[in-house]
N, C-alpha and C positions, 0 to 999 in steps of 0.2 A: 462523699464527694462534694455534695451541695454545701454542707456546713463548712468544709475547708475552703471552698471558693469564696463564700461570704467572709470568712475569717481573713483570708488574703486581702480582700477589698478593704476591710477595716485596717489591716497592717498598712496597706498603701496609704490610706487616709492619715493615719497617725504619723507615718514617716514624713508626709508632706508638710507637716507642721514645722519641721526642723528648720527650714531656711528662715522662717519668719522669726522664730525665738533666736536664732543665731544673730540675725540683724538687729534685733531688740537689745541684745547684749553687747556691752563694750568690754567685757573682761577678755584677758589674753586667751587666744584661741587654744593654746596648749592646755590651760586650766579648764577651759569649757570642755574640751575633749575628755580630759582625765576625770573630772568631777561628774560629768553626766554618766560615765560608765560606772564609776565607783558607787555613786548614789544608786544606780540600777542595781548593783551587786547587793548593796545593803538592803534594799526593797525585796529582792528575790531570795536573800540568804535563808530565810525560814522555810521556804519551799525546798530549797536545795538541801538543807540540813535534814529535812523531814524524808526526803527521798534516800539521802545516804543512810539514815537510821533504818529505813524500811528495808534496805539491801544488806544491812549488817556491816556497813563500812564501805570505803571506796579508796583503794590503793592508789598512791600518787601516779604510779605508772599507768594506770587506767585513764588518766587525764592527758596523756601526752598528745592525742589527736586534737586538743583544743589549743595548743600552743601556737601553732603556725597560723591558723586563721585568727586567733586572738591579736597576734602581732600585726597581722595584715589589717584587721579592722582598726586597730589603734592608729596605723599610718593613714588609713582612709579618712578617719575623723580629723586628724591633723591637717591633712591636705584639703579636705572639704571646708572646714570651718575657716581656715585661713584664706582659701581661694574665693569662697563666696563673698568675703568682704573686700576682695581686691578687684573684683570684676562687677559688671552690671548684673542684675537679676536675670535678665534675658539670656545673657551669655552662659551664666552658671546653670540655668535651668535646662538650656539646650544641651550643653556638653555633658552634664551629669545624667541626663536621661538616654544616653547613647548605649546603655548596656546591651540591648538586643543585637547591636552590631557585633560586639566582641565576644558575647557569651557563647556563641557556637564554637569559636576557636578554643576557648578554654574548656569548654565541655567535652570536646573531642580529645583535647590532650590529656585531660585528667581521668575521663571514664568512658571515653570512646563513644559518646552519644552525638548523633547527628541529626539535623533537622528533618522533620516530616513535611510534606508538601503543605499541609494545614498551617504549620508553624512559619513556613517561609511566607505564605499569603497573609497570614496575620501580622508578621513582622513588617512586611512591605506596607500594609495599609496603616498600621498604627505609626510607624516612622514617618510616613508621608504627613500624618497630622502634626506630629512634633516639628518637622523641618519646615512645614508650611507656615507655622506660626513663629518659630524660632528664628529662621533666617530673616524674616521681616524686621525682626528687632536686633539681630546679632550685629555688633559693632567690633570690628577687629582694629585694635590701635595699640600703640606702645604703652599707653597708660593702663591697659587692662591685659596685657600680654601675660604677665606673671599670674594673675588671677586665672585666666583662662587655662594656662598650663597646669596650674595646681588642680583645677576642676577636672581636667582630663586625666590626670594622674589618680585623683580620687575615684573617678568612674572606673578606671582599670582595676584599682585596688577593691573596690566594692564587688566588681564581677568576679575577681578571684576568690574573694571571701565567700561569696554566695556559692560559687562552684564548688569550694571545698566543703561547704555545708551539704551539698547534694553528694559529694563523694563520701561524706561521713555520715550519710543518712541512716546507716545501720549501726552507728555507734551506740554501745550500750554500757560502756565502761567495763571493759573486761569481758568475761564470758557469761555474765548474768544479765537479765533484762534490765533496761534502764529507762530513762525518760528524757524529753527534750531539756529539762531543767538541769540534768547532769552534764549537758554539753554546753548550753549558753551561758550559764552562770560562771563556770570557770573561764570561759571564753571572754566574757565581758571583764572578769577580774584581770586576766592576762592583758588585755587591750588597756584598761584603765591604769594599772600599775606602770605599764610601759610609757603611756602618755605622761603620767606623773613624773616618772624618772627623767624623761626627756625635758619637761618643763623646768626641772631644777637648774639646767644649764642656761636658761634664758630669764627666769623670773623667780622671785622669792614668793612661795606660796603662803607663807606666814604673813598675812597682811589683812587689813579690813576689807570686807565685801559689801557692796551696796546691796539693799534689799531687792532692787530690780534685778541684778545679776543672779542672785541666789534664786529668785523665783523663776528666771528663765532656765538656769541650769537644772532646777527641780522638774520644770516642765519637759526639758529635752530628756531627762532620765526616765520620766514616767511614759510620755507619748511616744516618741520616735525610737526609744531604746528599749524599755521593758515590753511595750506593746508592739511597736513596729518592727524592730529587729528580731524580736523573739518569733514573731508570726512569719517573718521571712524564712528564718532557719527551719521552722515547722513546715512551711510551704514547700521548701527545697526537698523535704522528705517524702511529700505527698504528690507533687507535680514534677514534670520535667522543667529543667532550668530555663529553657527559652520561654516556656509559657509564663513562668513567674517574671521573667524580665519584661515581657510584653505587657502583662497586667501592671506591672510597676510603672509603666508610663502614665498610669492614671495620676500620679503625683502631679503631673503637668496640669490636670484639670482641677484637682483639689486646690493646688497653690493658687490658681487663678480666681477661684471662688473665694478663698480666705482672703486674697489680696483686696477684693472688692469690699468685703465687710470689714476688715481689720486695718487695712492700710489706705482705703479710699481710692484704690486703683481700678478704674473701669476697664473691663476687658474689651479689647478691640473686636470688630466683627468677625475677624479670621479666628478668634479664639473658639467660637462656637463650632465652626467648621472643623477646626483642628481637634476639638474634644469629641466630636462625633466620629472622626476618623480613628482616633486612639481607641475609643470604646469600641467601635467596629472591628478594629483589628484584634482586639482581645476577644470578642464574641466569635470571630472567624476561627481564631486558634482553638477556642474551647469547643465550639459546637461542631466543627468540621474535622476535629482531630481523629474521631473514630478509633478503630483499632490500629495500633502502631505496629505495622508489619515490617517488611524489609526495609532497612535504611534507618531504623531507630537507633540501634547500638551496633558498633562494628568491633566484634571481639579481637583480641590480639592475635588470634589464630588466623583471622582473615574472613572466615564464613560469617554471614549475616543471619542472625537468629530472628525470631518473632518478637512481639512486643516485649517492653520491659515494665 
């Protein structure tokens, strides 16, 4: 459990690098979304093929559970990359970090999981930190309205995508044991091919690419995709969805630190208070969760079982 918790923090850190590389790149958002996913697939393909060989093959029908989350992930990247360029960093950061607000709804609808008291307390403390800093910088205007709306859509899509990862946590590719790679690699492939297909309606991908854009795409593929999103999918198998959503708020902290060193943006005094609240909320959810008794999962039959 300790190793998985550390791994989740690493995933949050690598995912937080996304907004910086998106802003450093001036390539078309659809191509950035497509290529970061397809490059990730290329990197992970040897692991995937080794797992398939180990299992003696993988029927196409076994991959059906990866199609819907793959399409949703593709839509998330399109909305996020486009929206992050159309609004301020403060607006984008605040909106995209609102997952803990909507995660309980989708978790209940898809697999009947409800919040524990510790998760409610942790969510309240952590979101107080995000709102404290975010509202101070948030600016609502007609100029940023489209970007704000796209970031909100991206947040909803990422929440659904992660919730499906939790729902598919026992996915093993048919009736034989599998691994996380048999889930995420086809998922990234579906998402990448979808983004590439959409891009064909807006831009010709056969064109010269600058070394700067290629480096940023490669960075997006390796850090927030291969590492970050793979860790998220793994974490959704090991932890409850709300806990992952709360810890994910740590992106707010890492982005502020990287902004200081890489973009020369000095954090405001409120940043430190906000960071302490976000970290404190995660600690509350983790340390006080105890045994998940009544109220964790509501079965469709109506009775409430013990912990899951």
